[in-house]
N, C-alpha and C positions, 0 to 999 in steps of 0.2 A: 503493499500500500504506500502511495506517495503522500508525504506529510504536508507538502507545500508550505515548509517553513523556511525554504530559502536555502542558499549554500551554507554547509557547514564548513568553516574555512580550518579550524584548528583540528589537530589530530584528536585531541581529548574532546570528545563529543558532549555538548552542553544542551543546546536548543532541541536536538533530535530528541533527547530523553524527555524534555517538559513537553514536546510536541506529542510524543507517543502517549504519555499519560493523558493529556488532553483527549486525544482521539479514542483512547480507550475508555474514558469517561463518557464520551458520547456514545459510543458503540454500546456500552453496558445500558445507557438509558434507553436506547432504541430496543434493544433485546428485552429489557424489563417491560417495556411499554407493550411489545408485541406478545408477550407472556401475560399481560393483564396485571403487572405488579406496579403498584404505585410507590416509587422509591421516596417520595417526599421531598425531592430536589427539583426546583425550578432551574434547571442545568445552565441555560444561556445567561440569565442575570447573574447567577453564581459565578460563571466563567468570567463575565465582565469585571467582577469584583477582584477576581484572581489577577486578571491583567493589571488592574489599578494598583494591587498589592506587589506584584512583581516590578512594577515602574518605581514604587517607593523604595523597595529593596534595592534596586539598581542605583536609585539616587543617593542611597546611603552607603554607596561604595566606600567613602572615606572611613566610616565605622568599620567596614569589614577589613580594611586595611590595618585598622588600629588593632583588631581582633588577631589577625594574622600576625601582625608584630608581636604582641604580647605572648601569644602561646605558642606560636610555630616558627618563628624566625631561626631559632637555634637548636630546636629538639631534634633528637634521634628518631622518635616514634610518638605515634599519637593514637588515640583511641576515641571512636564515635559509639555512643549508646543510645538507644531508643527502644520503645514498646510499640506494639502493633505497626502501624503504617512507619512510624517513625524510625523504626529498625532498619526498614528497606532504604530511607532516605540516607541514613547513617552508612549504610553499606556503600551506596553510591558516592556520597561525600568522602569516604575513606578512599575509594577508587580513584576520584579526581586528584585527591591531595597526593597519594603516592605516584600517580602517572606524571605529574608536572613538577612535584617539588622533590621527588625521591626520598621523602619521609616514610619509613615504615608505619603505615596506617591500616587499622582494621577496624571494622563496624562489628559490634556485638549486641545481641538481644538483651536487654536490661534484666529481664527475668533470669537469665542464665550465668550471671556473673559469678554466682557463688559456687558455680559448678566447675569452676577452674580458670577461667579467663581473669578473674580478679587478682590472680597471683602475678600477672604481668605489671601491675602497677608499682611503680616506684615513686620516690620523692620528685616532685615536679612534673611528673608525666602529664601532658595534657589530655583532657577528657572532654570531647564536645558533646554535651548532652541535647538531644532533641525532645522538646515537651510541647507538642501541639494538640495533642488528644486529652480531653478532659478526664475521660474515664479512668486513665492511667497516669494523669499527671502527678499525683501524690506518689505513686510507685515509683516513677522514674527519678523523681527528687529524693526518694529514699535510697536508691542506687547511686546517686550523687554523694550522698552522705557517706555511704559506705567506701566509696573510692577516695573521697575527701579524707576519711579517717586513716587512710593508708598512703597519704602524701600527695595525692593527685591535684592538678591545677584544674579546676572545672571551668568549662564555658558553657552556659545554658542558653540555648536559642529556644524561645517559646512563643506562644500566641498571645496577642492582647485578650485580656481577662483572666489569663492563667498566670500571669507573671508574678514574681515575688522579687523582694530586694535582693539585690546582688546579681539579677540575671544579666548576661551579656548582651542580648539583643532581644527586642519584642517585635514579632511579625504583626502586620495588620491582619485584623480579623477576616477570615474567609470561612467557608464551610469546611468543617473537619475532614470530610471525605476528599476535600480538594487540597488540603493543606500542603500535601507533599510538592504541589507544582510551585509553591512559593518558598517553602522552606529548603528545599534543594538548591535554589539559586543562591541563597546565603552560603551555602557549603561550596558551591562553584566560585563564587567571589572570594571566599576566604582562601580556597586552594590557590586561586591565581595571584593573590597577593603575597602568599606564603612563598610561592615560586620566585616571584620578582625579588622579594626580600633575600632570596638564597641565590640570586643570580643565575636562575635556570631559564632556559628558553622556553617559554610556555607554548610556542607555536610549532616548536619540533621537539617533543620529548625524546630522550635518547632511547633508541631500541625499539621504538613504535612506529606502527604504520596505520593508516585508516583501514576499518574494516572492509571498505568497499574496494580496496586496491589489492588485497591478498585473500587467500582462502586458507 
């Protein structure tokens, strides 16, 4: 399927990712309607809110640079944690970070930390926590407390209405089911600025090629 998102210039794909999520949201709405299922979402107005929210995040690029400088400019590794849909955004965010900054980054499900991955936390380890889903907001914040107790340096990205004192960035409010469209842009920008601060070529990451040019 052609996304009609325009050319993706960089090797590290960004807008192709967000365009695919948007297309899948539309597709799922159509399938639900055909099945007689009411999703409770008026999708087009909600996607318009997402567009405005992404614009706000892009306009806040200087703040993303500050976050990248504070948390990632000199680190060897970094971790992303989240629950439900935030977990998948964390995995994508970690991929972008390691692709272009060469930081060893991994995304973990918040509910699985105690089953082994928390052992990787050392003093000063950056942990970027995504908290955009109300149902698991307190749970992921509990995970943040767990990693902080072991010396982590936490960066919390949350949604307006869920924010708490000390959060690093608050996203504009959008429908929770569409929040990944907005939150992933913050991780992409943070990865971009982390790479710049480490003197990496963001357009030509080492050893990588675009998926459309190789099999």
